[in-house]
C-alpha positions, 0 to 999 in steps of 0.5 A, spaced: 522 457 502 518 461 506 522 467 506 522 467 499 514 467 499 514 473 503 519 477 499 515 475 493 509 477 497 511 484 499 514 485 493 507 484 489 504 488 495 509 494 494 507 495 486 500 493 488 500 499 493 503 504 488 497 503 483 493 503 489 495 510 492 495 513 485 488 511 484 486 514 490 490 521 491 493 523 484 486 525 482 487 530 487 493 534 484 492 532 476 484 532 475 481 536 480 479 540 474 475 535 472 468 533 474 468 527 480 465 522 476 470 522 471 476 522 476 472 516 479 473 513 472 479 515 471 482 512 478 478 505 477 482 505 470 488 505 475 485 501 480 485 495 476 492 494 475 492 494 483 487 488 483 492 485 478 498 485 483 494 485 489 490 478 488 496 474 486 500 477 492 495 475 497 494 468 494 502 467 494 502 470 502 496 466 504 500 459 503 505 461 508 502 467 512 495 468 516 490 472 514 491 477 520 499 477 518 497 478 511 493 484 513 498 487 518 504 486 512 499 490 507 498 496 512 506 497 513 507 496 505 501 502 504 504 507 509 511 505 506 508 507 499 504 513 501 510 517 505 514 518 498 508 518 494 505 524 499 512 527 499 515 527 492 509 527 488 503 531 492 509 535 495 506 534 503 511 535 508 513 529 513 510 530 520 513 527 526 506 523 527 508 519 521 514 517 525 510 515 531 505 512 527 510 507 524 513 505 530 506 503 532 506 499 525 513 496 527 510 494 534 504 491 530 509 487 525 512 484 531 506 482 535 503 479 529 509 475 526 512 472 532 512 465 533 
């Protein structure tokens, strides 16, 4: 049962982070010609969907995970969503630093979830 809650939480966090990443960064590509407050309002509209997924994800996950475990899971999901976004949508190049940062996060996941 616990694994299904973790999987559901992770799935909701991936969906939530997809909206969050677009809300935070897509205006750099799509609305750079708009005034900053227009981009902010449009980003807030996207971010609403992030919160509609993130709140249930955290409530579900908190049933079996500690707050610290939820936070580490959130950070790992954030980077897993951000990397394809940066490469495929924003046309950024992958750097070796991403690998090192990812390895550090794998270590944090290990220490946070070991019993």
